C-alpha positions as CSV (number, residue, x, y, z in Angstrom):
1,F,-14.7,-29.9,17.6
2,M,-12.1,-31.6,19.5
3,D,-10.6,-33.5,16.4
4,S,-10.7,-29.9,14.7
5,I,-8.6,-29.0,17.6
6,V,-6.2,-32.0,17.2
7,H,-5.8,-32.0,13.5
8,T,-5.4,-27.9,13.0
9,L,-3.8,-26.4,15.9
10,P,-0.4,-26.7,16.7
11,A,0.8,-29.4,19.4
12,P,2.9,-28.1,22.1
13,N,5.5,-30.7,21.4
14,R,5.5,-30.1,17.7
15,P,9.2,-28.8,16.4
16,A,9.1,-25.6,14.8
17,T,10.7,-24.6,11.7
18,V,13.2,-21.6,11.9
19,L,15.7,-19.6,9.9
20,H,19.1,-19.9,11.5
21,N,21.9,-18.1,9.7
22,D,19.4,-17.9,6.4
23,E,19.2,-21.7,6.7
24,E,16.0,-23.2,7.7
25,I,16.3,-25.3,10.6
26,T,13.9,-27.7,12.8
27,L,13.9,-26.6,16.5
28,E,13.1,-29.1,19.5
29,P,10.7,-27.6,21.9
30,D,13.3,-28.2,24.5
31,P,13.3,-26.0,27.5
32,D,16.8,-26.2,27.8
33,G,17.7,-25.2,24.2
34,P,18.3,-22.0,23.0
35,T,15.7,-18.9,24.0
36,V,13.5,-18.1,21.1
37,L,10.1,-16.8,21.3
38,Q,7.2,-16.0,18.5
39,V,5.0,-13.2,19.1
40,F,1.6,-14.2,17.5
41,K,-0.8,-11.6,18.8
42,T,-1.2,-7.8,19.8
43,V,-3.7,-6.4,21.6
44,D,-4.2,-3.0,23.6
45,D,-6.3,-3.8,26.8
46,Q,-6.5,-2.1,30.2
47,Y,-2.9,-3.0,31.0
48,G,-1.5,-1.3,28.0
49,S,0.1,-3.1,24.6
50,V,-0.3,-7.2,25.3
51,S,2.0,-9.2,23.2
52,Y,1.3,-12.7,23.0
53,F,3.8,-15.3,22.4
54,R,4.5,-18.7,22.1
55,V,7.7,-20.4,23.2
56,L,9.4,-22.3,20.2
57,S,12.4,-23.3,22.4
58,G,14.1,-22.7,25.6
59,T,12.5,-21.0,28.6
60,A,11.6,-17.3,29.0
61,Q,12.1,-15.6,32.0
62,S,10.4,-12.7,33.6
63,D,12.5,-9.3,34.2
64,T,15.3,-10.6,31.5
65,R,16.5,-9.1,27.9
66,L,15.9,-10.7,24.5
67,Y,16.8,-9.6,20.8
68,N,14.2,-8.6,18.4
69,V,15.6,-10.2,15.5
70,N,13.4,-8.2,13.3
71,T,13.8,-4.8,14.2
72,R,17.7,-5.6,15.1
73,T,16.9,-4.2,18.7
74,E,17.0,-5.5,22.3
75,E,14.0,-5.6,24.2
76,R,13.2,-5.6,27.8
77,L,10.7,-8.5,29.0
78,G,8.8,-7.7,32.5
79,Q,6.7,-9.6,34.2
80,L,5.8,-12.5,32.1
81,F,1.8,-14.2,32.5
82,L,-0.3,-16.8,31.2
83,P,-3.4,-15.9,29.9
84,R,-6.4,-17.7,31.4
85,G,-9.7,-15.9,29.7
86,K,-9.6,-13.0,31.3
87,E,-7.3,-13.5,34.1
88,Q,-3.3,-12.9,33.8
89,L,-1.6,-15.4,36.1
90,P,1.8,-14.0,36.6
91,V,4.5,-16.6,36.1
92,D,8.4,-16.6,36.7
93,K,9.0,-18.1,33.3
94,V,7.3,-20.1,30.7
95,V,8.6,-23.3,29.1
96,A,8.7,-24.3,25.3
97,G,5.6,-25.2,23.8
98,D,3.8,-22.9,26.0
99,I,2.0,-20.0,25.5
100,G,2.6,-16.5,27.5
101,A,2.5,-12.5,27.2
102,V,4.1,-9.6,28.3
103,V,3.1,-5.8,28.1
104,K,4.7,-2.9,26.8
105,L,7.3,-3.8,24.4
106,S,9.0,-1.3,22.5
107,S,9.1,-2.5,19.3
108,T,8.0,-6.1,18.7
109,V,4.7,-6.5,16.8
110,T,2.9,-9.6,15.5
111,G,5.2,-12.0,13.7
112,H,8.1,-10.6,15.3
113,T,11.0,-13.2,16.9
114,L,12.6,-13.0,20.4
115,C,16.0,-14.6,21.3
116,K,19.1,-14.2,23.1
117,K,21.4,-12.2,20.8
118,G,24.0,-13.6,18.8
119,D,21.7,-16.2,18.3
120,D,20.0,-14.9,15.3
121,Y,17.1,-17.4,15.0
122,Q,13.9,-16.2,13.3
123,A,10.6,-17.8,13.2
124,I,9.1,-17.9,9.9
125,P,6.1,-15.9,10.0
126,P,2.7,-16.6,8.5
127,V,1.7,-15.3,4.9
128,Y,-1.0,-12.9,5.2
129,P,-3.6,-12.8,2.3
130,E,-3.5,-9.4,0.1
131,P,-6.3,-7.1,1.5
132,L,-9.6,-7.3,-0.5
133,Y,-11.3,-4.2,0.6
134,A,-10.4,-0.6,1.1
135,V,-11.9,2.7,2.2
136,A,-11.1,6.1,2.0
137,V,-10.7,7.6,5.7
138,H,-12.1,11.2,6.5
139,P,-11.5,12.5,9.8
140,K,-14.4,14.0,11.0
141,T,-12.9,16.7,13.2
142,Q,-9.5,18.5,13.5
143,S,-9.1,16.6,16.8
144,D,-9.8,13.2,14.9
145,T,-7.0,14.1,12.2
146,G,-3.8,14.1,14.8
147,K,-5.3,10.9,16.5
148,L,-5.6,8.8,12.9
149,G,-1.8,8.1,12.7
150,P,-1.2,7.0,16.0
151,V,-4.6,4.8,16.3
152,T,-4.1,3.3,13.1
153,Q,-0.8,2.6,13.8
154,R,-1.9,0.6,17.0
155,L,-4.7,-1.4,15.1
156,T,-2.5,-2.4,12.3
157,A,0.1,-3.6,14.6
158,A,-2.5,-6.1,16.3
159,D,-3.9,-7.0,13.2
160,P,-1.4,-8.1,9.9
161,T,-4.5,-8.3,7.7
162,L,-5.5,-4.5,8.5
163,N,-3.2,-1.9,6.6
164,A,-3.2,1.7,6.5
165,R,-1.8,3.7,4.1
166,T,-1.5,7.2,2.0
167,E,-2.3,6.2,-1.8
168,T,-0.1,9.3,-3.2
169,K,-1.9,8.9,-6.7
170,T,-5.3,9.6,-5.1
171,R,-3.9,11.7,-2.3
172,Q,-6.4,9.6,0.1
173,F,-5.7,7.9,3.1
174,L,-7.1,4.4,2.9
175,L,-7.9,1.9,5.3
176,E,-7.6,-1.9,3.6
177,G,-8.7,-5.3,4.9
178,M,-10.2,-8.2,4.1
179,G,-13.8,-7.6,4.0
180,E,-16.9,-5.1,4.7
181,T,-17.7,-6.6,7.9
182,H,-13.5,-6.2,8.9
183,I,-13.7,-2.8,7.9
184,N,-16.8,-1.7,9.6
185,V,-15.4,-3.6,12.9
186,T,-12.5,-1.6,13.1
187,V,-14.2,1.9,12.5
188,K,-16.5,0.9,15.4
189,R,-13.6,0.0,17.3
190,M,-11.6,3.2,16.6
191,A,-14.9,5.1,17.8
192,D,-15.4,3.3,21.0
193,K,-11.9,2.7,22.2
194,Y,-9.8,5.4,21.1
195,G,-12.6,8.5,20.3
196,L,-11.7,8.4,16.8
197,N,-14.6,9.4,15.1
198,I,-14.5,8.9,10.9
199,E,-16.6,8.7,7.8
200,T,-15.8,6.5,5.2
201,S,-16.0,6.5,1.2
202,I,-15.3,4.6,-2.0
203,P,-11.5,5.2,-2.6
204,K,-11.0,7.0,-6.0
205,V,-9.1,4.6,-8.7
206,P,-5.6,5.5,-8.4
207,Y,-5.4,6.5,-12.5
208,Q,-1.8,7.2,-14.3
209,E,-1.6,9.7,-17.4
210,T,1.2,9.2,-20.2
211,I,1.6,10.0,-23.2
212,T,1.3,7.6,-27.0
213,K,3.5,9.9,-29.4
214,V,6.6,12.4,-29.9
215,A,5.2,16.0,-29.5
216,S,6.9,19.6,-29.3
217,A,5.9,23.0,-27.7
218,R,7.5,26.4,-26.8
219,Y,6.7,28.6,-24.5
220,R,7.9,32.2,-23.5
221,H,7.1,33.5,-19.6
222,K,7.3,37.1,-19.6
223,K,6.3,39.1,-16.9
224,Q,7.5,43.3,-16.3
225,T,6.9,44.9,-12.9
226,G,8.0,48.2,-11.9
227,G,11.1,46.4,-10.4
228,A,12.8,43.4,-11.7
229,G,11.1,41.3,-14.5
230,Q,10.7,37.8,-15.4
231,F,11.9,36.4,-18.4
232,A,12.5,32.4,-19.8
233,E,11.7,30.7,-23.1
234,V,11.9,27.0,-23.5
235,E,11.2,24.7,-26.3
236,L,10.3,21.2,-25.1
237,R,9.9,17.7,-26.5
238,V,8.2,14.9,-25.2
239,E,8.5,11.4,-25.8
240,P,6.7,8.2,-24.4
241,L,8.7,5.3,-22.9
242,E,7.8,1.9,-21.7
243,R,5.6,1.3,-19.1
244,G,7.4,1.6,-15.4
245,S,9.9,3.6,-16.7
246,E,8.5,6.4,-15.0
247,F,10.5,9.9,-16.1
248,E,13.6,10.8,-17.8
249,F,14.8,14.2,-18.2
250,A,17.6,15.4,-20.6
251,S,19.1,18.2,-22.6
252,E,20.0,19.0,-26.2
253,V,20.6,22.8,-25.7
254,F,23.8,23.5,-27.7
255,G,25.6,26.9,-27.7
256,G,24.7,28.2,-24.3
257,A,21.1,29.4,-25.4
258,I,20.2,28.8,-21.9
259,S,22.4,27.9,-19.2
260,S,23.2,24.6,-17.2
261,T,21.8,26.6,-13.8
262,F,18.3,26.7,-15.1
263,F,18.0,23.2,-16.4
264,P,17.0,21.8,-12.9
265,S,14.6,24.7,-12.7
266,I,12.8,23.7,-15.9
267,E,13.1,20.0,-14.6
268,K,11.4,21.3,-11.4
269,G,8.7,23.1,-12.9
270,I,8.0,20.0,-14.9
271,K,7.6,17.4,-12.1
272,Q,5.2,19.8,-10.3
273,V,2.9,19.4,-13.1
274,M,3.6,15.6,-13.4
275,A,2.7,15.4,-9.8
276,Q,-0.7,17.1,-10.1
277,G,-1.4,15.8,-13.6
278,I,-2.8,17.5,-16.5
279,L,-6.2,15.3,-17.7
280,A,-7.8,13.7,-14.6
281,G,-5.5,14.9,-11.6
282,S,-3.4,11.9,-11.8
283,P,0.1,11.4,-11.6
284,I,2.0,11.7,-15.1
285,V,4.4,8.9,-16.0
286,D,6.5,6.8,-18.4
287,L,8.0,9.5,-20.9
288,K,10.9,11.5,-21.5
289,A,11.2,15.6,-21.6
290,V,13.7,17.2,-23.7
291,V,14.9,20.5,-23.8
292,V,15.5,21.2,-27.4
293,D,16.2,25.0,-27.1
294,G,15.1,28.6,-25.7
295,K,16.3,31.9,-24.6
296,E,17.5,33.7,-21.4
297,H,17.7,37.3,-20.4
298,P,21.1,38.3,-18.6
299,V,18.9,40.1,-15.9
300,D,15.2,39.0,-16.1
301,S,15.9,35.3,-16.3
302,K,15.8,33.6,-12.9
303,D,14.9,30.3,-11.6
304,I,11.3,30.9,-11.0
305,A,11.1,32.3,-14.3
306,F,12.4,28.5,-15.6
307,Q,10.2,27.0,-13.4
308,I,7.2,28.4,-14.9
309,A,8.3,28.6,-18.3
310,G,9.0,24.5,-17.6
311,R,5.4,24.0,-16.3
312,E,3.7,25.8,-19.2
313,V,5.5,24.4,-22.1
314,F,5.2,20.7,-20.7
315,K,1.4,21.1,-20.4
316,Q,1.4,22.2,-23.8
317,A,3.7,19.4,-25.3
318,F,1.8,16.7,-23.3
319,M,-1.7,17.8,-24.7
320,N,0.1,17.8,-28.0
321,A,1.3,13.7,-27.6
322,G,-2.1,11.9,-27.6
323,P,-2.2,11.6,-23.7
324,V,-4.3,8.6,-22.2
325,L,-5.6,7.6,-19.0
326,L,-3.9,4.7,-17.7
327,E,-6.1,2.6,-15.0
328,P,-4.7,-0.4,-12.6
329,V,-5.5,-4.0,-13.3
330,M,-6.0,-6.5,-11.0
331,E,-5.3,-10.6,-11.2
332,V,-7.9,-12.0,-9.2
333,R,-8.1,-15.7,-8.6
334,V,-11.4,-16.6,-8.0
335,T,-12.6,-20.1,-6.0
336,V,-16.0,-21.2,-6.1
337,P,-18.1,-24.3,-5.6
338,E,-18.7,-25.6,-9.4
339,E,-22.6,-25.3,-10.2
340,F,-21.6,-21.1,-9.7
341,T,-19.1,-21.2,-12.1
342,G,-21.2,-19.9,-15.0
343,D,-23.0,-17.2,-13.2
344,V,-19.4,-16.2,-11.7
345,M,-17.9,-16.2,-15.4
346,S,-20.7,-14.2,-16.8
347,D,-20.4,-11.5,-13.9
348,L,-16.7,-11.2,-14.5
349,T,-17.5,-10.4,-17.9
350,T,-19.5,-7.7,-17.4
351,K,-16.6,-6.2,-15.4
352,R,-14.7,-5.8,-18.1
353,A,-12.4,-9.0,-17.1
354,Q,-10.1,-11.4,-19.0
355,V,-10.5,-14.8,-18.2
356,Q,-7.1,-16.1,-17.8
357,G,-7.7,-19.5,-17.3
358,M,-9.9,-22.4,-15.0
359,E,-9.1,-25.7,-12.8
360,Q,-10.5,-27.9,-11.0
361,D,-9.6,-28.3,-7.3
362,K,-11.3,-30.5,-4.7
363,G,-14.7,-30.1,-6.4
364,D,-14.3,-26.4,-6.9
365,T,-13.6,-24.3,-9.8
366,V,-10.7,-21.8,-9.5
367,I,-11.1,-18.8,-12.1
368,T,-8.1,-16.7,-12.7
369,A,-9.0,-13.3,-14.5
370,L,-7.4,-9.9,-15.3
371,A,-9.9,-6.9,-13.9
372,P,-9.6,-3.3,-13.9
373,L,-9.7,-2.3,-10.3
374,A,-12.2,0.4,-10.9
375,E,-15.1,-2.5,-11.6
376,I,-14.3,-5.1,-8.5
377,Q,-13.6,-2.5,-5.6
378,R,-16.8,-3.9,-4.2
379,Y,-16.6,-7.7,-5.3
380,G,-16.4,-9.1,-2.5
381,T,-19.8,-8.2,-2.1
382,D,-21.0,-9.3,-5.6
383,L,-19.3,-12.4,-5.2
384,R,-21.2,-13.2,-2.2
385,S,-24.4,-12.8,-3.3
386,I,-23.9,-15.0,-6.9
387,T,-22.7,-18.1,-4.4
388,Q,-24.5,-17.6,-1.6
389,G,-21.7,-16.7,0.7
390,R,-19.4,-19.8,-0.7
391,G,-17.2,-18.0,-3.2
392,I,-14.0,-16.2,-2.3
393,Y,-11.3,-14.8,-3.9
394,E,-8.0,-12.7,-3.9
395,Q,-6.2,-10.1,-5.9
396,K,-3.1,-8.3,-6.4
397,L,-2.0,-5.9,-8.8
398,S,-0.9,-6.8,-12.1
399,H,-0.4,-3.9,-14.4
400,Y,-1.6,-0.8,-15.7
401,Q,-3.5,-0.5,-19.0
402,V,-4.8,2.2,-21.3
403,V,-8.3,3.0,-20.3
404,P,-11.0,3.0,-23.3
405,S,-11.7,6.4,-24.6
406,H,-15.0,6.5,-23.6
407,L,-14.9,5.8,-20.3
408,A,-11.6,8.0,-20.3
409,Q,-13.7,11.0,-21.3
410,E,-16.2,10.1,-18.6
411,I,-13.6,10.0,-15.9
412,I,-12.0,13.1,-17.0
413,E,-15.4,15.3,-17.2
414,A,-16.3,13.6,-13.4
415,Y,-12.5,15.5,-12.6
416,K,-13.6,18.5,-14.1
417,R,-16.6,19.1,-12.5
418,E,-15.2,17.7,-8.8
419,Q,-12.8,20.9,-9.7
420,E,-15.2,23.5,-10.3
421,Q,-17.6,22.5,-7.2
422,D,-13.9,23.1,-5.3
């Protein structure tokens, strides 16, 4: 154990590599050198938010001010102390190579660097792995809903491998971490320490919708009530774009058939539908909408009328243009002992994965594959079972691809059933 400490943990007198004026330099742990602190841990306890730091160079003094290079703000350091188990020993200064702590820093979190203003030293932060496990979060009460944002902000500031975000494509609040245990511990901490009670579920897959061919449609909106009516007529053509192009809007109307003041209204109506989706409630992407022709009324044509016409004509044109669902595909890198290679490969095949390559690394097999997110949301559990807990993996988003038609139909039908229940 002591050998592991010697070989693994940084020695107090080891020089640190930092950035200075955008160049990497070596900073000696000299107590008389420039003062540079790196915060490596942030926790909440009975004293408030406690920032643990290592002094890379110089000397940190109690009741002084230092500059946060990451946020470009000044921080006041109050009473410094040395952590000794559960004890906190107040000190006047912490010298280079030592570890200290301070409470209630306003904008400094794990990984940030503090130095004197104008010195511009920045410690190189560690590279944290991408999250592997995610849950959708559902607060149990209205009171819990109000607590969710502040509590997750404090937890993610303390743990860089924990991430909380709103997935705009599915309109769900996600909590992401390194595995099931990591998330379960976090959820329990929310309840025990902050009184925040939540329920979790498997997140919805962030599908997208797009088209595969050019199509057109024409729609007339006409509404006559006792007073002023509504009138708008729009002919629209939609064209597929390359992946990642998002959305383009254009007009080919000539001769004043539609006044230019109504084009933003049409575009607004189209974007409303694109955000909500048509097939499965997923955002629509990668297409161009072109207004070809239309009509207006000198009295009854107004902004809301062209918004409605834009929405409805877009729905029709979209359904005529060979609509498809797109699913996120993850690049997965799996490292397993050699004897489990065959089982892991077979399991990946059942998940619609495409193996891109294999290589050997110190007796382990490293498999690189592309797999749909829908198939590997709980891959950590499967891999642990197959390899007796000896396999590890990492993943990141690669691209979006068309969902096979038979699976797309199941997704669309499930969405319709969900809408009917709501």
